C-alpha positions as CSV (number, residue, x, y, z in Angstrom):
1,M,-3.3,-19.4,-5.9
2,E,-5.9,-21.7,-4.4
3,T,-4.7,-20.9,-0.8
4,N,-4.9,-17.1,-1.5
5,T,-8.4,-17.5,-3.0
6,N,-9.7,-19.5,-0.1
7,F,-8.1,-17.0,2.4
8,A,-9.8,-14.0,0.6
9,K,-13.1,-15.8,0.6
10,K,-12.8,-16.7,4.3
11,L,-12.2,-13.1,5.2
12,D,-14.7,-11.8,2.7
13,L,-12.1,-9.4,1.3
14,N,-13.1,-6.9,-1.3
15,Y,-9.7,-6.6,-2.9
16,P,-7.4,-9.0,-4.7
17,I,-4.5,-10.8,-3.1
18,L,-1.3,-11.2,-5.1
19,S,-0.5,-14.7,-6.2
20,D,3.0,-15.2,-7.5
21,P,3.5,-19.0,-7.9
22,E,6.7,-18.7,-10.0
23,G,8.2,-15.9,-7.8
24,V,8.5,-13.5,-10.7
25,A,7.2,-10.4,-8.8
26,A,9.1,-11.4,-5.6
27,K,12.3,-11.7,-7.5
28,A,11.7,-8.3,-9.3
29,Y,11.1,-6.6,-6.0
30,G,14.1,-8.3,-4.4
31,I,12.2,-10.2,-1.7
32,Y,12.4,-13.8,-3.0
33,N,14.0,-16.1,-0.4
34,A,15.6,-18.8,-2.4
35,S,16.3,-21.0,0.7
36,R,12.6,-21.0,1.6
37,K,11.4,-20.9,-2.1
38,F,8.9,-18.1,-1.5
39,P,9.1,-14.4,-0.6
40,N,9.7,-12.9,2.7
41,R,6.9,-11.0,4.3
42,V,7.3,-7.4,3.2
43,T,4.9,-4.5,2.8
44,F,5.4,-1.9,0.1
45,F,3.7,1.5,0.6
46,I,3.0,2.9,-2.9
47,S,2.4,6.7,-3.2
48,K,-0.3,8.2,-5.3
49,D,2.2,8.8,-8.1
50,G,3.0,5.1,-8.2
51,K,6.4,5.3,-6.5
52,I,7.5,3.3,-3.5
53,A,7.2,5.5,-0.5
54,H,8.3,3.0,2.1
55,I,9.3,-0.6,2.4
56,E,8.5,-2.4,5.7
57,K,10.8,-5.4,5.9
58,K,10.0,-6.4,9.5
59,V,6.4,-7.5,9.3
60,S,4.8,-8.7,12.6
61,V,1.6,-10.7,11.8
62,R,0.1,-9.8,15.2
63,S,0.5,-6.0,14.9
64,H,0.7,-5.5,11.1
65,G,-2.7,-3.8,10.8
66,D,-1.9,-1.2,13.4
67,D,1.7,-0.8,12.0
68,V,0.3,-0.2,8.5
69,L,-2.2,2.4,9.7
70,A,0.5,4.2,11.7
71,K,2.8,4.3,8.6
72,L,0.0,5.5,6.4
73,I,-0.7,8.4,8.8
74,E,3.0,9.2,9.0
75,L,3.4,9.2,5.2
76,S,0.3,11.4,4.7
77,K,1.9,14.3,6.6
């Protein structure tokens, strides 16, 4: 949690970052990696009605911002 808090402060983010130290949410969403003892990098796109519209399992840190924007545009059509 401390790492996430420091990261958010460093980037001056205006939104919360999920902290899941026990892996409860990661296990519930099926993304917990037991061999690494933390979740895989996955992005869930949630629709306005609260349903999962898309799951991106191949997250590239370098292009993720652009990838998310492209997916949001695609999903909004």
